[in-house]
N, C-alpha and C positions, 0 to 999 in steps of 0.2 A: 299519411304524412309524406310529403315530397322529399326526395333525396336532396341533400345539399350539394351545391356545385363545388368544384375544386377550389375556387376562390373563396367561398364561404368557409370551407374546412381550413384553408390556410389562415384565414382571419381568426377563426376560433383557436387554432393552435397557437398563433402569435399572442392572442389575449391570455391564454392559459400560461404560456411560458413567461410572459411579462409579469404575471401574478407571482411568480417564483423569484423575481429579482430581489426583493427585500431579504429573503432567506439566503440567496446566493451571496449577497453583499455582506450579511452578518457572518456567515460561515467563512468567507474569504478573510474578513477582518480578524476573526478569532484565530484562524490558522496562521495568518501572517504574524500575529503576536506570539504565538507558540513557537513558530519557526525562527523568530528573531532572538530567541534565547541563546545562552552560551553555545559555543561551537561543539561539534561532534567530539566524542571520545573514542579513540581507536581501541578495539578489543580483538581478540583472536578466538575463533571457534576451535574446539577440539573435536576432531573427527566429524566436522561439519555440524556440530551441535553447540549451542550457546544458551545459557540460562542465567537470569539475574533477578534480584528481588525488585528491581525497578525504582526503588527509593521514592523520590518525589517526581518521577518522570511523568509528563503529561502526554508525550508523543514519542513513539518509537519510529526512527527513520533508519533504514539500512541503505548504505551506499555500496552498490555492487556494480562492477564494470560490466557493460553489455558484452564485452569480449569474453567474459568468463562463462557465459551461457548458463548462469545459475539462477535459481529462483528460491525464495525462502518459503518454508511452511511455518507459519507463525501461530503460536498458541499464547493466549494471555488471560490474566486474571487481575483483579485489582491490586494484588500484592506480589505478583510475579509474572514474568513472561519468558518464553523460550522460543527458539526457532532452529530449524534444521535447514541447511543449505543443500540443495539438490541440483543435479544436472540431468537434463533430458538426454536419454540415449535411445537409439532405435535398435530394437532386437525383435526379430521375427515379425516385422511390420507392425509392432505394437510399441507404444511409448511406455516407459517405466521410469520411475525416479531412482536415482542412485545418490547415496550420501557421498560427500567429498570430504577430504581431510584438511585440517589446519588451514583454514582460509581466513585472512584478516577481514574484520568487519568493523563498521563504525556504529557506535551507540550514542544516542543523546539522552 
């Protein structure tokens, strides 16, 4: 079997990606509907930890400033979610996560 040319491979990739367009459009529509729900609710984490029963939440969105250099570790279940806010620190040339204290977060 002869190897395909770069042009043939590009065409095959474009065809494959185009086949995903209906899925992309559907997911975009669903996410837009979910995101257009009521505005965020401000909450405060205690010692970098927050947990809630989630109520009727469909989507969890955290609004964190890039300047804070934080990232969330999120855990979820159908009836509850929790997250820990962590900051990257450099120690002995290895990265490790460190919990931070009392950081305001937004929950939808």
